[in-house]
Each structure stands twice: as C-alpha cells, then as structure tokens.
C-alpha positions in Angstrom: 0.0 0.0 0.0 1.0 3.6 -0.4 1.6 5.6 2.8 3.3 8.8 3.9 6.4 8.1 6.1 7.8 10.7 8.5 11.5 10.4 9.4 13.9 13.2 10.6 11.4 15.8 9.7 10.8 14.6 6.1 7.5 13.4 4.7 7.8 10.8 1.9 5.3 8.7 0.0 6.5 5.1 0.3 5.3 1.5 -0.3 4.6 -0.5 2.8 2.9 -3.9 3.4 -0.8 -3.7 4.0 -1.8 -4.5 7.6 -3.4 -7.8 8.5 -6.1 -8.0 11.2 -5.6 -10.0 14.4 -8.4 -11.2 16.5 -11.0 -8.5 17.1 -9.4 -6.1 14.7 -10.4 -4.4 11.4 -8.5 -3.3 8.4 -10.0 0.0 7.1 -9.5 1.5 3.7 -8.8 5.1 4.6 -11.2 7.5 3.1 -10.2 10.7 5.0 -7.6 11.5 7.6 -7.2 14.9 9.3 -3.9 16.6 9.8 -3.6 17.4 13.5 -1.6 20.2 15.1 0.3 17.5 17.1 1.3 15.9 13.8 2.8 19.3 12.7 4.8 19.5 15.9 5.8 15.8 15.9 7.2 16.1 12.4 10.1 18.3 13.5 10.1 17.9 17.3 9.2 14.3 18.0 12.0 13.8 20.5 10.6 16.6 22.7 7.3 14.8 22.7 9.1 11.5 23.4 10.5 12.9 26.6 7.0 14.1 27.7 5.5 10.7 27.0 8.2 9.0 28.9 7.3 11.1 31.9 3.7 10.0 31.7 4.6 6.3 31.3 4.5 5.7 27.5 7.9 4.8 26.2 6.9 3.8 22.7 6.1 7.2 21.3 7.6 8.2 17.9 11.1 9.4 17.6 12.9 11.6 15.0 15.2 8.8 13.8 12.5 6.1 13.5 10.0 6.1 10.5 6.4 6.4 11.5 3.1 6.8 9.6 1.2 9.6 11.2 -2.6 10.0 11.2 -5.0 9.5 14.1 -8.1 11.4 12.9 -9.6 9.1 10.4 -12.6 7.5 8.8 -12.4 4.4 6.6 -14.4 1.6 5.1 -14.1 -1.9 6.3 -11.8 -3.8 4.0 -11.2 -6.9 6.2 -12.5 -8.2 9.5 -10.4 -10.3 11.8 -11.6 -13.3 13.8 -14.1 -12.4 16.5 -14.9 -8.9 15.1 -18.6 -8.2 15.2 -20.6 -8.7 12.0 -21.9 -5.1 12.2 -18.6 -4.2 10.6 -19.6 -5.5 7.2 -17.3 -5.0 4.2 -17.6 -1.5 3.0 -19.2 0.0 6.1 -17.9 3.4 7.0 -16.2 3.4 10.4 -14.4 5.8 12.7 -12.1 4.4 15.4 -10.6 5.5 18.7 -6.9 5.8 17.7 -5.5 3.0 19.8 -4.5 -0.5 18.7 -3.1 -3.7 20.1 0.3 -4.5 18.7 3.7 -5.8 19.9 2.4 -7.0 23.2 0.7 -3.8 24.2 -1.8 -1.0 23.3 -0.3 1.8 21.3 -1.3 5.2 20.0 -2.3 4.9 16.3 -0.3 7.3 14.2 2.0 8.4 17.0 4.1 5.3 17.4 6.1 3.2 15.0 4.3 0.2 16.5 0.9 1.5 15.3 1.0 3.0 11.8 -1.6 5.7 11.3 -3.9 6.7 8.5 -1.7 8.8 6.3 -2.0 5.6 4.2 -4.4 3.6 2.0 -5.1 1.2 4.9 -5.0 1.4 8.7 -5.6 -1.1 11.5 -8.3 -0.6 14.1 -9.7 -2.3 17.1 -13.3 -3.4 16.5 -14.1 -2.8 20.2 -13.0 0.9 19.8 -14.7 1.4 16.4 -18.1 2.8 15.5 -20.1 2.5 12.3 -20.9 6.0 10.9 -24.7 6.5 11.2 -27.2 8.5 9.2 -25.1 8.7 6.0 -22.9 11.3 7.7 -20.5 13.0 5.1 -17.1 11.4 5.4 -15.4 14.8 5.6 -17.4 15.5 8.8 -17.0 11.9 10.1 -13.2 12.4 9.9 -13.6 15.3 12.4 -14.9 12.9 15.1 -11.5 12.7 16.9 -10.7 16.4 17.2 -14.3 17.2 18.0 -14.2 14.6 20.8 -11.2 16.4 22.3 -13.3 19.6 22.4 -16.3 17.7 23.9 -14.1 16.4 26.7 -12.8 19.9 27.4 -16.3 21.4 27.5 -17.7 18.7 29.7 -14.7 19.1 32.1 -15.4 22.8 32.2 -18.8 22.2 33.8 -20.0 25.3 32.0 -23.6 26.4 32.3 -25.9 28.0 29.7 -25.8 31.3 31.5 -22.0 31.4 31.9 -19.8 33.5 29.7 -17.4 31.4 27.7 -14.2 33.0 26.5 -12.2 31.0 23.9 -8.6 32.1 23.5 -7.2 31.0 20.2 -9.4 30.0 17.2 -7.4 27.3 15.5 -9.0 23.9 15.0 -9.2 23.2 18.7 -10.7 26.5 19.6 -13.2 26.3 16.7 -14.3 22.8 17.8 -14.8 24.1 21.4 -17.0 26.9 20.0 -19.1 24.4 18.1 -19.8 22.4 21.2 -20.5 25.5 23.3 -23.1 26.6 20.7 -24.7 23.2 20.7 -25.0 23.3 24.5 -26.8 26.6 24.3 -24.2 28.7 26.1 -25.7 32.2 25.7 -22.5 34.2 25.4 -19.4 32.9 23.6 -16.5 35.3 23.1 -13.7 34.2 20.7 -10.3 35.9 20.6 -7.6 35.5 17.9 -5.1 37.8 16.1 -6.1 36.4 12.8 -9.1 38.0 11.0 -9.6 34.8 9.0 -9.9 32.7 12.2 -12.2 35.2 13.8 -14.5 34.9 10.8 -14.4 31.1 11.2 -15.2 31.5 14.9 -18.3 33.5 14.0 -19.4 30.8 11.6 -18.9 28.2 14.3 -21.2 30.1 16.7 -19.2 32.8 18.6 -21.4 35.8 19.6 -18.5 38.2 20.0 -15.1 38.0 18.2 -12.2 40.0 19.4 -8.8 41.0 18.1 -6.7 40.9 21.3 -4.3 43.5 19.8 -7.3 45.9 19.9 -9.7 44.8 22.7 -9.7 42.6 25.7 -11.8 39.4 25.4 -12.5 39.7 29.2 -14.5 42.9 28.8 -15.9 42.3 25.3 -18.9 40.4 26.7 -20.1 43.4 28.6 -20.6 41.5 31.9 -20.9 44.1 34.6 -20.4 41.7 37.6 -16.9 40.6 36.8 -14.1 41.8 39.0 -10.5 42.1 37.7 -8.8 44.0 40.6 -8.2 43.2 44.2 -9.5 46.6 45.3 -12.9 45.8 43.6 -13.1 42.5 45.5 -12.3 44.1 48.8 -15.0 46.7 48.2 -17.5 44.0 47.3 -16.8 42.1 50.5 -16.9 45.1 52.9 -19.8 46.8 51.1 -21.9 43.6 51.0 -21.3 42.9 54.7 -22.2 46.5 55.7 -25.6 45.9 54.1 -26.1 42.3 55.3 -25.3 43.0 59.0 -28.3 45.3 59.1 -30.6 42.3 58.5 -31.6 40.0 61.4 -30.4 36.4 60.5 -28.1 37.8 57.9 -25.9 34.6 57.9 -28.9 32.5 56.6 -29.5 35.0 53.8 -25.8 34.9 53.0 -25.9 31.1 52.8 -28.9 31.1 50.4 -27.2 33.7 48.2 -24.0 31.6 48.2 -25.9 28.4 47.3 -27.4 30.0 44.2 -24.2 31.7 43.2 -25.3 35.2 43.9 -22.7 35.9 46.7 -19.7 35.8 44.4 -18.6 37.9 41.5 -19.6 36.7 38.1 -16.8 34.7 36.6 -16.3 33.5 33.0 -15.1 30.1 31.9 -11.9 30.6 29.8 -10.7 28.0 27.3 -7.0 28.2 26.5 -6.7 26.8 23.0 -3.3 28.1 21.9 -0.7 25.9 23.6 2.3 28.2 23.4 4.5 29.4 26.3 3.2 32.5 28.1 -0.5 32.0 27.3 -1.4 30.5 30.7 0.4 33.3 32.6 -1.3 35.9 30.4 -4.7 34.5 31.1 -4.1 34.2 34.9 -3.0 37.9 34.9 -5.9 39.2 32.8 -8.9 37.1 33.6 -11.5 38.2 36.1 -11.3 37.0 39.7 -12.5 33.4 40.3 -12.4 32.6 36.5 -12.3 28.9 35.6 -9.5 28.3 33.1 -9.6 25.1 31.1 -6.2 24.4 29.4 -7.0 22.6 26.1 -4.0 23.7 24.1 -1.0 21.4 24.6 2.2 23.4 25.2 5.1 21.2 24.1 7.8 23.1 25.9 8.5 24.3 29.4 6.2 27.2 30.5 6.0 29.5 33.5 3.3 31.2 35.4 3.1 32.7 38.9 1.0 30.6 41.2 0.7 33.4 43.7 -1.2 35.5 41.2 -3.6 32.5 40.5 -3.9 32.1 44.3 -4.6 35.8 44.9 -7.3 35.8 42.2 -8.8 32.4 43.3 -8.4 31.0 39.7 -9.6 27.5 39.0 -7.1 26.0 36.6 -7.9 22.7 34.9 -5.8 20.8 32.4 -7.5 18.4 30.0 -6.3 15.9 27.4 -8.0 13.4 25.0 -11.4 11.9 25.6 -13.1 8.8 26.8 -14.5 6.1 24.5 -18.0 7.2 25.4 -17.2 10.8 24.5 -15.8 9.6 21.2 -19.0 7.7 20.4 -21.2 10.6 21.6 -19.3 13.0 19.4 -19.9 10.9 16.3 -23.6 10.8 17.0 -23.8 14.5 17.8 -22.3 15.2 14.4 -24.5 12.6 12.6 -27.7 13.8 14.3 -27.0 17.4 13.3 -26.8 18.6 16.9 -23.2 19.9 16.4 -22.2 21.7 13.2 -18.5 21.3 12.5 -18.7 22.0 8.7 -16.6 25.2 9.0 -13.6 23.2 10.2 -12.9 21.2 7.0 -11.2 23.7 4.7 -9.1 21.7 2.3 -8.2 18.2 0.9 -5.1 16.7 -0.5 -4.0 13.2 -1.6 -1.0 11.4 -0.2 1.3 13.2 -2.6 0.1 16.5 -1.2 0.7 15.9 2.5 4.1 17.6 2.6 2.7 20.7 0.9 -0.3 20.7 3.3 2.1 20.7 6.2 3.8 23.8 4.7 0.5 25.5 4.2 -0.7 24.8 7.8 2.6 26.0 9.2 2.7 29.3 7.5 -0.9 30.4 6.6 -4.1 31.0 8.5 -6.5 30.3 5.6 -7.1 26.7 6.8 -8.5 25.1 9.9 -8.4 21.3 9.1 -6.9 19.9 5.9 -8.0 16.3 5.2 -6.1 13.6 3.4 -8.0 11.5 0.8 -5.7 8.7 -0.3 -7.7 8.3 -3.5 -7.2 12.0 -4.5 -4.5 13.3 -6.8 -4.6 16.8 -5.3 -1.1 18.0 -4.3 -2.3 21.4 -2.8 -5.2 22.1 -0.5 
C-alpha cells in the first residue's frame, strides 16, 4: 500500500505492506484523515514529545530517527474483518475508530508510534471494540472530524459550563473552533472568541461565537459586557466590605448569605476561559488578565516548558484545569452529535489533498491561516489544498 512516512522531519510517499487484522481487529480502507496540530509539531520535534510521553509512562512514542506513519483522525471503510470482530462491521461499512490498537504485546497510539502505523495511508488497522459505524449517512469529511471534536467535547464537559455562563475562547485554531461548536450546541448564551487572525475570527463567527475580538485591539474579558466581573483586588475588597455592611443590618443575615452563596449570587460573576493556543506564556497571560474566580480550562498542549506565577492565581482564586484526550464514550457521543446534526462542524474542513500533497499541506498549515483542518484523501491526486 501507499503511505506517507515521516522520518527526521521529512515526509515521503513510500510503499509498505498492507496490515493484516488479528483477533478483534479491522483493516480499514482510509477515506479521510485529518492533519492534526500534534502531527505538525511531531514532524520536526518528535524527540521533545518522546521525553514528555516517557514522563507519563508511554515509552513507545515516535522518535525523530524512526520512520512512522502519522494520522489519528480518520474515517475508513471496512476492508477486512479479523476473527471475532462483530458482524456489524460488514465489508464497505464506513467506520471511525478511537486511535489505539493492540500491537507488539501492548496497546499503542495509532499514528503516534512506529508500532501502530496511522492513517496517512491507504489502509489502517483498528480495534473493533473501539470502532463505530458511521450513522445517518454522515458525510465522510465530517466523520473524519470525530476525533478532534471529541477532544473539544471532553474539554467542554470538564469545564462544567452552564448555559448562563460567559465562555471565552482564547485561540481560534481547529481546537478553539471545535470548542465553540460544542458550546453553541449546548446553548451557552455568550461565547467570546479571541484571535489575532481575521480569518480565524471569521471562522469563529461561523462556528457560533457571539463576539469576536482581536486581542491586539480589545480585551476578550471585557468584550462580553458582563458588569459583575471583577478584575482588581480593590474591587473584590469593596464588594466584601460593602456587602457585609448591608447584610449585617438584617436579622439572621448569615442565613440570607448562605442562600445567596448556594445559588451563586454571593460571588462575583466569573467566565469560563478555554485556553486553545498551547504556546509558552499564554497561561500566565490568562491568569493575569482574567477576572477573579475565573475557571480556566487548558485545552492547548504546550510542548515546551512554561512558567506562570502561582501566587497570582492564588490571589485571584483562579480555577485551573488541564484536559487531554477523551473517553471512548465521549468519542462515540461526538460521532452521534455530528451525525444527528446537533453539532455543526462543517466550518472546520477547509481543504483536501492526496498522499502526494501531504508535505505541501504541512507547509501551508505551518505558514498560513486560511485553513482550519486539511483532510487527506488517499484516493485523491490533489497536491495542494
């Protein structure tokens, strides 16, 4: 089969043996595969990621000097079914798969380990237990977005955001756009999107952002017009003393305070901030600028060492949450949200290339802002998105 191999930062179309399914596995004929931001970074900086993955207990991550077939955001049609694989996976059925596969005595990350070749190829191996037939005739371009949209769903669920909360999305690349799509689907009433790129701000509006902000001009933290937010300690002190001056005039004031606290009326209004950039300095910038008691959900993956001042986060009572990946149920739920039309992710798919155009697609994604998600179609001859 034809595949795109990555080695020492070079992407090359090569001939490789087609995979054979073991028990409970499927071989899929790849129809679409998304190019992920982690793929872009891994191409040139795999060894940095290897050190990180060693720290979290996965020693078989890709390395610069070892060929690997990237690609973990894919949809394919069943080409072969291994022993024990359920009959629902009939030949030709369109399928998306959680990108993990049994190989070499363990479970490995599809497309991010030389032990589990990914879907920058004509065929890819998948576990039937982690695969889902695409329902409702969902367009394959959208089905291929299941994996990145699952990342966003996990982040939104972990944020515990409510419909009346203000959501502030910092960074409108594919991750930020996917988060906006889910926030809109949930019915969050106010979604603020912030990005330096005019093109990405336009995409954010298409995905459902109510307010779009150029952070070089305006602050995303004031753009929503929320009057109850507090950004300075002096404001918080005044709220505390001023509120108590009024409450202490009321008999049984502590009971009234408890009721107000229970319904969220005793604290300043706080937004839920989604950090979707993943470069050094962003977390510190958010902690410094966000209102008191903001909940910050770190979705962007910063590959290098970063620094922020915990005392500032302490002083502002910031709730800082780091998220990664998704559960198998969230992956399945994402597929059905897309297929049922409850989440509209159509704005994310902005270009397609064949295997021969992957190297060019990496160049475009690394230097331009016109694209969100470029998809690979192994049957296409396109060499530029």
